[in-house]
N, C-alpha and C positions, 0 to 999 in steps of 0.2 A: 809752786804758787811764785803769786809773781806781787809787788808794790810797788805803783809808780811804775810797771814797766821794768822792773829788775826782779831778777831772781832773790826769792827769800827760801831758807829752812823754810821748810812744811813747819804748818802749826804752831806759826815762831812771826813775828814781823821784818828779823833780823837779814840785812840785804847776803846774801855768797859773798857778796864780794867784801862784805868786813872781815869778815877769817886771815881771807888772802890781803887784806892792807894790812894785820893786826902781824902776818906772817912776817910780812914783810918790815915793821919796824921793830922786828927783836922780839914779838911779843909771843911765848907764846901758847899750846893748844889747853895747856887749862889753862891760863889768865885767862885767852879770853872768853874760855867754860863761865871761866867763875864772872865778868864783865856780861856773856849774857845767858843767863840761868835757863832763858828756856830753848835754848839747843842744845840735843844732848851730843856726848861726845861720838857715838856714832856715828850719827849726823856728818859731823865735822872732821870724822877720817871715810867717812863715806864721800863725802863732796871730793877729796885729799886724791883718792881714790879712782875717783870720775876723773878728776883731773890729771894724774898721771896715767892716765888708760887714751885719754885726747890725745895726751897732746908726749905720744910717746915719740922715736926717730918717726917710725913707719908712718904711722898719721902724720908727724909735722916734712914729711918729704910729699905725701900726696897733700895737704892744706899750700906748702910749695909752689907746687906744679898748678894745681887750682887758680890759685890767681896772679900766677905769672904770664 
């Protein structure tokens, strides 16, 4: 789902980017979930797993080749 063009966690109005912002600031997933109780732990872990797959070494190589 989207909110103003930004992807959000399904069934919430919480932008996915908010999770990454929290993690970049050193805030744990559990603290993020406390701040945004409409997001489930499964949703947060699922996004991180998807990001890991998207940004694997093989996929990054393909991405760099596509934009070079």
